C-alpha positions in Angstrom: 0.2 -0.1 0.0 1.4 3.4 -1.0 2.4 5.7 2.3 2.7 9.4 1.8 6.5 10.8 2.3 5.6 14.0 3.9 2.4 15.2 5.7 0.0 17.5 3.7 -0.3 20.8 4.6 -3.2 22.5 6.3 -4.1 25.2 3.2 -3.9 21.7 0.7 -6.4 19.9 3.3 -8.9 23.0 3.7 -8.8 23.6 -0.3 -9.8 19.8 -0.9 -12.6 19.6 1.8 -14.2 23.2 0.4 -14.3 22.2 -3.0 -18.1 20.8 -2.5 -19.4 23.0 -0.4 -20.3 26.0 -2.7 -23.5 27.8 -2.2 -25.7 28.1 -5.1 -27.9 30.9 -6.1 -31.7 29.9 -6.1 -32.9 29.9 -9.4 -35.3 32.9 -10.5 -37.6 33.3 -13.1 -39.8 36.1 -14.5 -43.3 36.9 -13.9 -44.8 36.6 -17.3 -47.4 39.4 -15.7 -45.4 41.9 -14.0 -42.1 40.9 -15.2 -40.4 40.7 -11.3 -38.4 38.4 -10.6 -39.8 35.3 -8.6 -39.3 31.6 -7.8 -40.4 29.0 -10.4 -43.4 27.2 -9.7 -44.4 29.8 -6.7 -47.0 32.9 -6.9 -45.2 36.0 -7.8 -45.3 37.9 -4.7 -46.0 41.7 -6.6 -49.0 41.1 -8.4 -50.2 37.7 -6.9 -50.3 35.6 -10.2 -49.6 32.0 -10.8 -50.2 30.3 -14.2 -51.9 33.0 -15.9 -54.2 33.7 -12.7 -54.7 35.5 -9.9 -54.7 33.0 -6.9 -53.6 35.8 -4.3 -55.1 39.5 -3.9 -53.2 41.9 -3.6 -53.6 45.8 -3.3 
């Protein structure tokens, strides 16, 4: 079995471990009614529309 000749540094260890811990930005879509950014498959917080009909009454 292969044995490392020298100990890996702390920076190399942290770099390797942190390579998979990236935060992904949440997906955004545009509301077809008002053009505001909203989460996909959610009611638009600005106009209250979802799938071309009003489901939440907003002022």
